[in-house]
C-alpha positions, 0 to 999 in steps of 0.5 A: 421379175417384171414391173407391169405397172407402178404397183404390180409385179410378175415373174415370168422366169420361174419353172411353172406358172407366172406368179405375181403380186400387187402392192396396195396401201395396206400390204401385198396381195399375191397371185399364185406362188412359185412351184419350186421351193427354192424360187419361193424362198427367194421370191419371199425375200423380194416381196418382203421389201414391199410389205407384208402379204395380206392375201394369197390368191390361187387361180387354178387347181394345178400344183405349179400355182399353189405348191409355194403357198407353204412359204408365205403368210396371208389368207389364201383365196381360191375356187372351191375346186382348187381347194379340193385339189389342194386338199387331195395333194400328196406330199410324198408324190411332190417329194418323188417328183422333186427327187427326179427333177430338182433335188436341190429343193428337197431340204426345203420340204422339212415341215412342208404342208399344203395350204388350202384356201380358207375363203373360196368362190364358185363364180365371183368374189370381190376383195378390197385391200387398201386402195385396190379392188380385186375382182375374182371371176371364175372363167372355165377353160384350161380347167373348170376352176380357172379364176381371172383376177382383174385389178381395175385401178391398174387395168391389169388382169391375171388370166391364169392358164386361160392364156398361154402367151406364145407357148403351147397350151395344156388342154389335158383337163380343158372344157374347150368351148367354155374356154372360148367363151371365157376368152370372149369375156376376158376381152371385155374387161378394160385392161391394158396388160394381161399376166398370162399363166405361162409366157411373157406379159402381153396385151388383150390384142393377143386374145384372138390368137389364143382363141384361134389356138384353142379352136385349132385343137378342137378342129383337129380332134373333131376332124379325126373323130369325123373320119372314124379314127380311134383315140390311138390313131388320133394321138399318133396323127395329131400334133400342133407343136408347129404352132407354138413351142413348149416352154423351155422347162417343159420341152421334153414333155412336148410329145406326151402333151400332144397325146394328153391334149388329144385324149381330153378333147377326144373324150369331150367331143365324143360326147 
């Protein structure tokens, strides 16, 4: 776990997203939760040393950001689209995935349930907790429902998966041109640190590099379409893994992710 500022902590070593929390004068506000139940339980013990969890913000509609909600107290807040994704999630599918990839987690799923948000936003929401302000801003990109969490008192932004720092991005549900626009808006926030959805904590100086990566994906698929390639031909040809590696926990997914990214962009750009 990394101490980003005097009151903000982030965990970049878990399998899945980078969850974090902010210690306020009136309890703890969490941003996302660990994907793996064993990590969630360990992290719950660590957070308890800093105070009770008042609120839990989920920044996007993928399970590595919200599966751990079950193990924490606090009011859950997320985008309306994330609420829909959580409500549609299957416990049986979760158990099947964990049986195949991390069976040590299964004993912790007794009595498990997904915890959807009881407060949602569509564009913006401002939350005041103790001596801290939390500005929740919908920034479409990795998905249409991404939420950035800006804490101005700490000059920190939790970017969710609109920032993958030095690891390969997932574009399988991306809205690519909106992603570029969101990165521009992100750069306008007065922040010293970014807590990305994946990869190590970074600074806003990384944003142009992230934009270049998204643009490279757009250009590669656009070029394939302009040359008359079918989707299958583009999938066989295009890979940008030489730009950034996969996260260590997802290395085996590299080739499949390239095909998923191409399929999504081919569909979007064809329109």
